[in-house]
FINU-939605 format. One record per residue: y, x negated, z negated of N, C-alpha, C in turn. Coordinates in steps of 0.05 Angstrom, whole numbers, padded with zeros to 5 digits, always signed. Example, Ala and Ser with C-alpha at 12.3 -4.5 7.8 and 13.67 -1.06 7.14 Angstrom:
-00114-00264-00156-00090-00246-00156-00066-00264-00156 -00045-00257-00142-00021-00273-00143+00001-00258-00157 
// end
This chain:
+01415-00338-00289+01394-00318-00282+01405-00299-00261 +01387-00288-00246+01395-00270-00224+01410-00246-00235 +01429-00236-00219+01443-00212-00226+01427-00187-00218 +01429-00166-00233+01414-00141-00228+01432-00122-00213 +01421-00109-00193+01435-00088-00178+01419-00063-00180 +01432-00040-00182+01418-00014-00184+01422+00001-00158 +01400+00012-00147+01402+00030-00124+01387+00056-00131 +01389+00075-00114+01376+00101-00119+01354+00104-00099 +01330+00113-00109+01309+00119-00091+01311+00147-00081 +01292+00155-00064+01294+00181-00052+01293+00204-00072 +01280+00199-00095+01278+00220-00115+01302+00221-00134 +01321+00202-00131+01345+00203-00147+01343+00184-00171 +01320+00173-00177+01317+00155-00200+01327+00128-00193 +01338+00114-00213+01349+00087-00208+01326+00068-00206 +01327+00049-00186+01307+00029-00182+01320+00002-00181 +01313-00017-00199+01326-00043-00199+01319-00060-00175 +01339-00074-00165+01335-00094-00145+01346-00120-00155 +01334-00142-00147+01342-00168-00157+01355-00185-00136 +01375-00199-00145+01387-00219-00128+01372-00245-00132 +01350-00249-00117+01332-00271-00121+01346-00298-00117 +01338-00318-00131+01346-00345-00126+01330-00355-00102 +01342-00355-00079+01327-00360-00055+01331-00389-00045 +01312-00398-00030+01314-00424-00018+01308-00421+00012 +01316-00439+00029+01310-00436+00058+01280-00433+00063 +01273-00417+00082+01245-00413+00089+01233-00438+00100 +01212-00449+00090+01200-00473+00100+01187-00468+00127 +01183-00490+00142+01172-00487+00169+01142-00482+00168 +01129-00488+00146+01100-00484+00143+01095-00454+00136 +01069-00448+00133+01062-00420+00128+01051-00416+00100 +01063-00429+00080+01054-00427+00052+01066-00402+00039 +01048-00386+00027+01057-00363+00012+01062-00370-00017 +01049-00392-00027+01052-00399-00055+01053-00430-00057 +01071-00440-00073+01074-00468-00077+01077-00473-00107 +01057-00485-00119+01057-00491-00148+01063-00520-00152 +01084-00526-00169+01093-00553-00174+01093-00560-00204 +01076-00579-00212+01076-00589-00239+01073-00567-00260 +01056-00548-00255+01052-00526-00274+01038-00535-00299 +01051-00528-00322+01039-00535-00348+01039-00510-00366 +01017-00507-00381+01014-00486-00400+01003-00498-00426 +01021-00502-00445+01014-00514-00471+01016-00493-00493 +00995-00487-00506+00995-00467-00527+00999-00480-00555 +01019-00472-00570+01024-00485-00596+01002-00478-00617 +00997-00497-00634+00978-00494-00656+00995-00493-00682 +00994-00470-00696+01010-00466-00720+00993-00472-00745 +01005-00482-00765+00990-00489-00790+01009-00487-00814 +00997-00480-00837+01012-00480-00862+01026-00454-00868 +01038-00453-00891+01051-00428-00900+01074-00419-00881 +01088-00438-00871+01111-00432-00853+01104-00433-00824 +01077-00435-00818+01067-00434-00791+01082-00454-00773 +01084-00479-00782+01096-00499-00766+01078-00508-00743 +01090-00515-00721+01075-00525-00698+01067-00554-00703 +01040-00558-00704+01030-00585-00710+01018-00598-00685 +01012-00583-00665+01001-00595-00640+01001-00573-00618 +00993-00581-00594+00992-00563-00572+00965-00565-00557 +00954-00543-00549+00931-00542-00532+00941-00544-00503 +00935-00566-00490+00944-00571-00462+00925-00559-00442 +00926-00532-00441+00906-00518-00424+00910-00523-00395 +00935-00525-00386+00942-00532-00358+00963-00554-00360 +00958-00577-00347+00974-00600-00352+00983-00614-00326 +01000-00600-00311+01012-00613-00287+00997-00606-00261 +00991-00580-00257+00976-00571-00233+00996-00567-00210 +00989-00579-00187+01005-00577-00163+00988-00571-00139 +00995-00550-00124+00980-00544-00099+00997-00525-00082 +00989-00522-00057+01002-00502-00039+00980-00484-00028 +00988-00459-00023+00969-00439-00013+00980-00427+00012 +00964-00428+00034+00973-00417+00059+00969-00387+00060 +00984-00374+00078+00981-00345+00083+00952-00339+00093 +00939-00319+00080+00913-00309+00087+00891-00330+00083 +00896-00349+00065+00877-00370+00058+00862-00362+00033 +00838-00372+00029+00823-00368+00004+00819-00396-00008 +00832-00399-00031+00830-00425-00046+00812-00421-00070 +00792-00438-00073+00774-00437-00096+00784-00455-00118 +00784-00446-00143+00789-00463-00166+00763-00465-00181 +00752-00489-00183+00726-00492-00196+00728-00513-00218 +00708-00512-00236+00706-00531-00258+00691-00519-00281 +00685-00536-00301+00671-00527-00325+00687-00506-00341 +00674-00491-00358+00688-00473-00375+00708-00488-00393 +00732-00478-00395+00753-00491-00411+00770-00511-00396 +00766-00513-00370+00781-00533-00355+00809-00523-00347 +00815-00498-00351+00842-00487-00346+00845-00470-00321 +00822-00462-00309+00823-00446-00285+00836-00419-00289 +00826-00405-00309+00836-00378-00314+00865-00379-00324 +00872-00399-00340+00899-00401-00350+00918-00407-00327 +00909-00423-00308+00926-00428-00285+00932-00402-00270 +00912-00386-00265+00916-00360-00252+00935-00342-00267 +00931-00340-00293+00947-00322-00309+00976-00332-00311 +00980-00359-00311+01007-00370-00311+01021-00365-00285 +01007-00366-00263+01019-00361-00237+01030-00332-00236 +01015-00313-00248+01022-00285-00248+01040-00278-00271 +01048-00297-00287+01065-00293-00311+01053-00275-00332 +01026-00274-00333+01013-00262-00356+01016-00280-00380 +01020-00306-00374+01029-00325-00394+01055-00337-00383 +01075-00341-00400+01099-00354-00391+01094-00384-00390 +01097-00396-00367+01091-00425-00364+01109-00442-00382 +01097-00463-00393+01112-00482-00409+01131-00498-00392 +01122-00505-00368+01138-00522-00351+01127-00519-00322 +01144-00525-00302+01135-00525-00275+01148-00503-00259 +01141-00502-00233+01152-00482-00214+01130-00468-00199 +01133-00443-00194+01114-00427-00178+01130-00412-00157 +01132-00424-00134+01148-00412-00112+01131-00393-00096 +01139-00368-00094+01125-00347-00080+01143-00337-00057 +01131-00336-00033+01146-00326-00009+01141-00297-00005 +01162-00281-00005+01161-00252-00002+01158-00245+00028 +01152-00220+00035+01149-00212+00063+01173-00217+00080 +01197-00216+00068+01221-00220+00084+01228-00250+00088 +01211-00268+00077+01215-00296+00080+01230-00309+00057 +01242-00294+00039+01256-00306+00016+01235-00317-00003 +01243-00337-00018+01225-00350-00038+01237-00347-00065 +01220-00343-00085+01228-00339-00112+01210-00355-00131 +01223-00368-00151+01208-00383-00171+01198-00364-00192 +01173-00356-00190+01161-00337-00209+01163-00347-00238 +01162-00373-00242+01162-00384-00269+01189-00381-00283 +01210-00375-00268+01237-00375-00281+01250-00348-00283 +01238-00327-00271+01250-00301-00271+01242-00286-00297 +01256-00264-00302+01250-00247-00326+01225-00230-00320 +01214-00218-00341+01192-00200-00338+01200-00174-00323 +01225-00165-00327+01234-00142-00312+01235-00148-00282 +01244-00172-00275+01244-00180-00247+01216-00184-00236 +01198-00194-00254+01170-00199-00246+01156-00173-00239 +01165-00151-00252+01152-00125-00247+01153-00117-00217 +01175-00124-00204+01178-00119-00176+01156-00133-00160 +01151-00158-00167+01131-00175-00153+01102-00166-00159 +01098-00151-00180+01070-00144-00187+01058-00125-00166 +01074-00113-00149+01063-00098-00128+01051-00116-00106 +01060-00141-00105+01051-00159-00084+01031-00180-00095 +01031-00184-00121+01013-00204-00133+00996-00191-00154 +00970-00190-00150+00952-00176-00168+00929-00193-00177 +00914-00183-00196+00892-00199-00208+00867-00182-00211 +00844-00194-00205+00818-00182-00211+00807-00197-00235 +00802-00182-00257+00794-00195-00282+00764-00200-00282 +00756-00219-00299+00728-00229-00299+00708-00209-00309 +00714-00196-00331+00694-00179-00345+00698-00150-00336 +00679-00139-00321+00682-00111-00312+00678-00091-00335 +00670-00101-00358+00665-00083-00381+00690-00080-00399 +00703-00103-00404+00726-00102-00422+00752-00097-00408 +00753-00101-00381+00778-00098-00366+00785-00069-00359 +00766-00051-00364+00771-00022-00359+00774-00007-00385 +00794+00010-00387+00798+00026-00411+00776+00047-00413 +00759+00046-00434+00737+00065-00436+00746+00094-00440 +00772+00098-00448+00782+00125-00453+00795+00138-00428 +00796+00123-00406+00808+00133-00382+00787+00138-00361 +00792+00159-00345+00774+00165-00322+00779+00145-00300 +00761+00144-00281+00765+00126-00258+00791+00133-00243 +00796+00159-00240+00821+00167-00227+00845+00156-00241 +00845+00157-00268+00868+00147-00283+00870+00117-00281 +00848+00103-00282+00848+00074-00280+00859+00064-00254 +00848+00075-00232+00857+00066-00205+00886+00076-00200 +00892+00100-00210+00918+00111-00204+00941+00101-00221 +00934+00087-00243+00955+00078-00262+00977+00061-00249 +00969+00041-00232+00990+00025-00219+01008+00042-00201 +00997+00062-00188+01013+00079-00171+01033+00095-00186 +01026+00103-00211+01045+00118-00227+01067+00099-00239 +01058+00076-00249+01077+00057-00261+01098+00048-00241 +01090+00044-00216+01109+00034-00196+01120+00057-00179 +01115+00082-00188+01127+00106-00175+01121+00108-00146 +01095+00102-00139+01087+00103-00112+01076+00131-00105 +01061+00143-00123+01049+00169-00117+01043+00184-00142 +01043+00211-00140+01036+00228-00162+01022+00253-00151 +01010+00268-00168+00998+00293-00160+00977+00291-00138 +00980+00308-00118+00961+00309-00096+00960+00282-00081 +00983+00270-00077+00984+00244-00062+00969+00223-00077 +00971+00223-00104+00956+00203-00120+00926+00207-00118 +00918+00232-00119+00889+00238-00117+00878+00229-00090 +00894+00234-00069+00885+00226-00042+00883+00196-00039 +00902+00182-00052+00902+00152-00051+00878+00141-00067 +00872+00152-00090+00849+00144-00105+00823+00149-00090 +00822+00172-00076+00799+00179-00060+00795+00157-00038 +00817+00150-00025+00816+00130-00004+00807+00103-00015 +00817+00095-00038+00811+00069-00049+00782+00067-00058 +00771+00089-00070+00744+00089-00078+00725+00087-00054 +00732+00100-00033+00715+00099-00008+00716+00070+00003 +00739+00057+00002+00742+00031+00014+00725+00010-00001 +00720+00014-00027+00704-00006-00042+00675+00004-00046 +00667+00024-00032+00639+00033-00032+00631+00050-00056 +00651+00065-00068+00645+00083-00090+00648+00112-00080 +00632+00130-00091+00633+00158-00084+00658+00171-00097 +00677+00180-00081+00702+00192-00092+00697+00216-00111 +00673+00228-00108+00667+00251-00126+00664+00242-00155 +00662+00215-00160+00659+00205-00187+00685+00198-00200 +00707+00205-00188+00733+00197-00199+00739+00209-00227 +00725+00230-00234+00729+00242-00260+00711+00231-00282 +00695+00211-00275+00677+00199-00294+00690+00176-00309 +00677+00166-00330+00688+00145-00347+00672+00119-00341 +00684+00095-00348+00672+00070-00341+00643+00066-00351 +00637+00077-00375+00610+00073-00386+00588+00086-00369 +00596+00104-00351+00577+00118-00334+00570+00102-00308 +00581+00078-00306+00576+00062-00282+00562+00035-00289 +00549+00024-00269+00536-00003-00273+00558-00024-00272 +00549-00050-00278+00568-00072-00277+00581-00076-00250 +00564-00075-00229+00575-00078-00202+00594-00056-00194 +00588-00031-00202+00606-00009-00196+00632-00011-00212 +00630-00021-00236+00655-00025-00252+00673-00046-00239 +00661-00068-00228+00677-00088-00215+00690-00077-00190 +00676-00058-00177+00688-00045-00153+00712-00027-00162 +00710-00015-00185+00732+00001-00196+00756-00017-00201 +00751-00041-00213+00772-00060-00217+00784-00070-00191 +00768-00073-00171+00778-00082-00145+00795-00060-00132 +00786-00035-00135+00802-00013-00124+00830-00011-00138 +00830-00015-00164+00855-00016-00179+00873-00038-00169 +00862-00061-00164+00877-00084-00154+00889-00079-00127 +00875-00064-00110+00884-00059-00082+00903-00035-00080 +00907-00021-00102+00922+00005-00101+00950+00001-00090 +00963-00021-00095+00991-00025-00086+00993-00042-00061 +00971-00046-00046+00971-00062-00022+00983-00090-00026 +00970-00106-00044+00982-00132-00050+00978-00152-00027 +00993-00174-00029+00991-00195-00009+00974-00218-00021 +00977-00223-00047+00964-00245-00061+00947-00234-00084 +00921-00242-00084+00903-00234-00106+00891-00258-00119 +00891-00259-00145+00877-00280-00160+00852-00267-00172 +00829-00276-00163+00804-00265-00172+00791-00283-00192 +00791-00275-00217+00782-00291-00239+00752-00287-00244 +00736-00304-00232+00707-00303-00235+00697-00274-00232 +00702-00261-00210+00697-00232-00207+00667-00225-00206 +00649-00246-00202+00621-00240-00200+00604-00254-00221 +00616-00269-00239+00601-00285-00258+00585-00268-00278 +00595-00243-00283+00581-00226-00303+00561-00207-00289 +00556-00211-00263+00538-00193-00249+00512-00206-00242 +00491-00190-00237+00466-00200-00227+00470-00212-00199 +00451-00230-00192+00454-00245-00167+00455-00227-00143 +00438-00206-00142+00439-00188-00119+00465-00172-00117 +00476-00165-00140+00502-00151-00141+00525-00170-00134 +00522-00196-00142+00542-00215-00135+00546-00216-00104 +00524-00217-00090+00526-00218-00060+00541-00194-00049 +00535-00170-00060+00548-00146-00050+00578-00147-00055 +00586-00155-00079+00615-00156-00086+00629-00178-00069 +00616-00201-00065+00628-00222-00049+00632-00213-00020 +00612-00200-00009+00614-00190+00018+00636-00169+00021 +00638-00152+00000+00659-00131+00000+00686-00144-00001 +00689-00164-00018+00715-00178-00021+00722-00192+00004 +00703-00204+00018+00708-00218+00043+00717-00198+00065 +00704-00175+00066+00711-00154+00085+00739-00143+00080 +00746-00137+00056+00772-00127+00049+00794-00148+00054 +00787-00173+00048+00807-00195+00054+00814-00196+00083 +00794-00192+00101+00800-00193+00129+00814-00168+00139 +00807-00145+00128+00819-00120+00136+00849-00118+00128 +00855-00129+00104+00882-00126+00093+00898-00152+00095 +00887-00173+00108+00901-00198+00112+00910-00209+00085 +00892-00210+00066+00899-00219+00039+00898-00249+00036 +00913-00259+00017+00911-00287+00008+00898-00287-00019 +00879-00305-00024+00863-00304-00048+00862-00331-00062 +00864-00330-00089+00856-00353-00105+00830-00344-00120 +00808-00357-00114+00782-00348-00124+00773-00368-00145 +00773-00359-00170+00766-00376-00193+00737-00373-00199 +00723-00395-00202+00694-00394-00207+00685-00421-00219 +00661-00421-00230+00650-00447-00240+00625-00454-00223 +00618-00437-00204+00594-00441-00188+00601-00448-00160 +00597-00473-00152+00604-00482-00125+00588-00468-00103 +00564-00460-00110+00547-00446-00090+00558-00419-00083 +00574-00407-00101+00588-00382-00095+00614-00387-00079 +00628-00407-00088+00655-00413-00077+00653-00422-00048 +00632-00437-00041+00631-00448-00014+00628-00427+00008 +00618-00403+00001+00614-00382+00020+00639-00366+00026 +00659-00367+00009+00682-00349+00012+00709-00365+00015 +00709-00390+00007+00735-00405+00005+00739-00423+00029 +00764-00425+00038+00772-00444+00059+00776-00472+00047 +00788-00473+00024+00792-00498+00010+00783-00496-00019 +00777-00518-00032+00768-00518-00059+00785-00539-00075 +00794-00530-00098+00808-00548-00117+00790-00551-00142 +00784-00575-00149+00767-00581-00172+00784-00588-00196 +00781-00573-00218+00797-00578-00242+00780-00590-00264 +00794-00607-00280+00781-00619-00303+00802-00624-00324 +00798-00612-00348+00816-00615-00370+00846-00610-00363 +00850-00587-00349+00877-00578-00343+00890-00591-00319 +00875-00608-00305+00887-00621-00281+00869-00617-00257 +00882-00617-00233+00867-00617-00208+00859-00646-00202 +00833-00651-00199+00825-00679-00194+00817-00683-00165 +00812-00661-00150+00806-00663-00122+00811-00637-00108 +00822-00639-00083+00829-00615-00067+00824-00622-00038 +00808-00605-00025+00802-00609+00003+00790-00584+00016 +00787-00585+00042+00773-00564+00056+00745-00561+00045 +00734-00537+00044+00708-00532+00030+00686-00551+00040 +00682-00551+00066+00660-00567+00077+00664-00597+00072 +00689-00606+00075+00696-00634+00071+00690-00642+00042 +00698-00625+00023+00695-00632-00005+00665-00632-00013 +00650-00613-00003+00621-00612-00010+00605-00633+00004 +00612-00641+00028+00597-00661+00043+00606-00690+00035 +00632-00693+00029+00643-00720+00024+00661-00720-00001 +00650-00715-00024+00667-00715-00049+00678-00743-00054 +00702-00745-00064+00715-00771-00070+00719-00776-00099 +00714-00755-00116+00718-00758-00145+00691-00757-00159 +00685-00774-00178+00659-00773-00192+00653-00747-00205 +00673-00732-00214+00668-00706-00227+00659-00686-00205 +00671-00687-00182+00663-00669-00160+00635-00676-00152 +00628-00701-00151+00601-00710-00144+00581-00697-00163 +00587-00697-00189+00568-00685-00208+00565-00655-00204 +00588-00641-00198+00586-00613-00193+00570-00607-00168 +00575-00622-00147+00561-00618-00121+00531-00623-00124 +00523-00642-00141+00495-00648-00144+00479-00625-00156 +00494-00606-00169+00480-00583-00181+00477-00560-00162 +00488-00562-00137+00486-00540-00118+00460-00542-00103 +00443-00522-00104+00417-00523-00090+00422-00525-00060 +00410-00544-00045+00413-00546-00016+00399-00523-00002 +00409-00516+00021+00396-00494+00037+00368-00501+00045 +00363-00526+00051+00336-00535+00059+00321-00543+00034 +00299-00528+00028+00283-00534+00003+00270-00561+00003 +00268-00574+00027+00255-00600+00029+00275-00623+00021 +00300-00616+00019+00320-00636+00012+00321-00638-00019 +00320-00662-00029+00322-00666-00058+00347-00683-00064 +00365-00672-00079+00389-00686-00087+00384-00699-00115 +00397-00721-00119+00396-00734-00145+00415-00720-00164 +00405-00704-00182+00421-00689-00201+00435-00708-00220 +00461-00705-00223+00477-00722-00240+00483-00706-00266 +00474-00716-00288+00479-00704-00314+00501-00719-00328 +00523-00706-00333+00546-00720-00346+00540-00723-00376 +00545-00746-00386+00541-00752-00414+00565-00744-00430 +00560-00737-00455+00582-00730-00473+00593-00702-00469 +00612-00695-00484+00625-00668-00483+00652-00670-00470 +00662-00647-00461+00689-00646-00450+00709-00652-00473 +00727-00671-00469+00746-00678-00491+00763-00654-00498 +00775-00655-00521+00792-00633-00530+00819-00633-00515 +00827-00610-00506+00854-00608-00493+00877-00612-00513 +00871-00612-00538+00892-00617-00558+00899-00647-00558 +00879-00664-00554+00883-00693-00554+00867-00705-00531 +00877-00701-00506+00863-00711-00483+00862-00741-00482 +00843-00753-00468+00841-00783-00467+00865-00794-00452 +00871-00819-00458+00892-00833-00444+00882-00840-00416 +00901-00846-00398+00894-00854-00371+00881-00830-00356 +00860-00836-00342+00845-00815-00327+00830-00798-00348 +00834-00772-00347+00822-00754-00368+00791-00754-00365 +00780-00762-00342+00751-00761-00338+00738-00787-00346 +00753-00808-00352+00740-00834-00355+00720-00836-00377 +00722-00821-00400+00700-00824-00420+00673-00815-00411 +00671-00799-00390+00646-00789-00380+00638-00800-00353 +00655-00818-00342+00651-00828-00315+00635-00853-00315 +00614-00854-00299+00596-00878-00298+00609-00900-00281 +00631-00894-00266+00644-00914-00250+00669-00925-00263 +00675-00916-00288+00701-00923-00300+00703-00953-00307 +00728-00963-00304+00734-00991-00311+00758-00990-00330 +00766-01013-00339+00788-01015-00359+00813-01002-00349 +00819-01003-00323+00843-00991-00312+00843-00961-00316 +00820-00949-00316+00818-00919-00318+00828-00909-00345 +00824-00924-00366+00832-00915-00393+00862-00921-00398 +00873-00938-00382+00901-00947-00387+00921-00933-00368 +00913-00925-00345+00931-00915-00324+00921-00889-00313 +00938-00868-00314+00930-00842-00303+00934-00842-00272 +00913-00836-00257+00916-00835-00228+00932-00811-00218 +00947-00814-00197+00961-00792-00185+00943-00777-00165 +00949-00752-00161+00934-00736-00140+00945-00745-00113 +00929-00760-00098+00939-00774-00074+00922-00764-00049 +00936-00762-00027+00922-00754-00002+00909-00778+00010 +00883-00780+00007+00867-00803+00017+00861-00800+00047 +00853-00776+00054+00849-00769+00082+00865-00744+00088 +00870-00737+00114+00886-00714+00120+00875-00689+00106 +00891-00677+00088+00883-00652+00074+00864-00657+00051 +00857-00682+00046+00838-00688+00024+00853-00704+00002 +00857-00690-00021+00872-00702-00043+00853-00708-00066 +00857-00731-00079+00839-00738-00101+00855-00754-00122 +00847-00751-00147+00859-00766-00169+00839-00785-00180 +00837-00808-00167+00818-00829-00176+00827-00856-00165 +00827-00876-00183+00836-00903-00175+00818-00915-00153 +00792-00908-00153+00773-00921-00135+00762-00902-00114 +00777-00882-00107+00767-00862-00088+00760-00874-00061 +00774-00894-00053+00768-00906-00026+00746-00927-00027 +00737-00933-00051+00716-00954-00053+00689-00942-00060 +00688-00920-00074+00663-00908-00082+00648-00895-00059 +00622-00896-00059+00605-00882-00040+00590-00860-00056 +00601-00836-00055+00591-00814-00072+00572-00796-00056 +00554-00783-00070+00535-00765-00058+00546-00737-00055 +00543-00727-00030+00550-00699-00025+00526-00683-00014 +00531-00658-00007+00509-00642+00005+00504-00652+00033 +00479-00658+00040+00473-00668+00067+00480-00648+00088 +00489-00657+00111+00497-00640+00134+00472-00627+00146 
// end
């Protein structure tokens, strides 16, 4: 494990620095590289709480994220999207895998293998927007306390400087700074999500994981929050992982889309490429549910049969084969690898190059 070094900050308090386990800076512009990430939650049973099985919430996720890119993670509820985001930020300790993050100085650190004390340093650069704007804010804290809490924890600002920073953050997300003394219950859902966004931006992060930030909001408010998030992303040169289950939302904000099913990424491509030319049957079913911009266009809606299998006992071979209308005997016996079929277009399907799947018309 890395050795700890102590230095003194300007105020005289000791501030830990880490001797990161560094690797040479790659020639590409990736800020995040996830390799074989797994998150298996144990199931305990009996008087002695013995582990009898595991919930395989995330089961071998691999992808790369470019600087200032927006990557969408989509899929049905329970597919592992949120768990993937939380594991990347070490809100859950990963069961297995690597999460390489590139810092501003070019050094790279495996987030999955460092201690929580070391992780605290990175939390200034890696932040999260939580899904529920109602439960993610402490009802006993004022807006000033909520937004200013990260600044106090990381010893960035106090007193007058803290109040000025909260004022600035509230203005940047479209909230009246005069309301900083109010409590969360005095705001609407959209306003609460803006408070959460202001808290996320307080430490000027480089990477943000947005966990379905608009799913709990009305459609008109969704558009406002999405536009605000897009504006702030451009102004602050942010990199985003945008988690959602609605492709019609993701396509407007994301550069690339990764489709997850039962803890695995089954397809990954540029947004337009994936929506126009899906290569995985599960992606085809999701795309068929997206209303086309032209009301005269009628897509053949694909209704998947059966239920999502249990992540405690996933199917053998391809995890999607019990619900796939194109499945053959090979699909139940052999698990397909996530393979680059076309430049930048990855898919996990034995017959990806043979199937003619329906996408959104150009």
